[in-house]
Residue, then its C-alpha position, 0 to 999 in steps of 0.5 A: m511451516h506445517h503442511a496443513w497451513q499451506k495452500p496454493k497461491i491464488s491469483i490477483a484476479k481471484h482476490l478482486p471480487y472481495k470487499f476487503l483485502l488484508s495487506l500485511e507486512g512480514n519481514d519487509v513491506a506488504s508487497n500486495l499493497k499497491w495492487v490492493m489500493s488500486s482495486n475496488s476492495l478496501a485495503v485492511m492493514p496495521k499502520p505500515k512500518f516499512e517505507t518504499w518508493f510508494m511512500e507508505g509513511n504518507l498513507e493516512p489511517d482510515i483515509h487511504y486504508l482501514q487501520i487495524r491493530d498490530d495484533y489483529a484483535d479488532v479486525e472483525e469489529k472494523l469490518e462489521y463497521c464498514l459493512k454497516n457504513p458502506s459510504f465510509a469504506e467507499g470513501i477510503i477506496h476512493n482516497a486510495h485510488q487518488y493516492v495511487k494515481q500519482f505513481f501512474d504518471r510515467e514522466r513524473e516518475s522518470i524525473i523523480s528517478l533521475l533526481v534520485l540517481e543524481k543525488y546518489f551519484y553526488y553523495t557517492g562522489q561520482i559527480d561534483s555538484l547537484r543541478i537542483 
């Protein structure tokens, strides 16, 4: 990477005052997506291509995040629209918060984790049957 393009890392706290935050995938999932959607900033990103525990495939464009083109050609237009229509952006942020809430239920997450492990053990021949 060219040294002129390198900048020091910025903390999450220093990102939070911004209205819009890009969440971009590289060779893998956009690792900032969870905290961006938990913030009061609008998550701006192309449609996700990678799937994790966060179930990115269930995210709906312009419902849970502001969708932009894969080549980013429409970023300026989309941000201008949101600046002119703040209630649209606020609705997406609200929906993002609702989506993220499901992962804060520790008991539910523990149960899901155990069920995933049970299926793993079953399909790898480590247990003979599934309880569910």
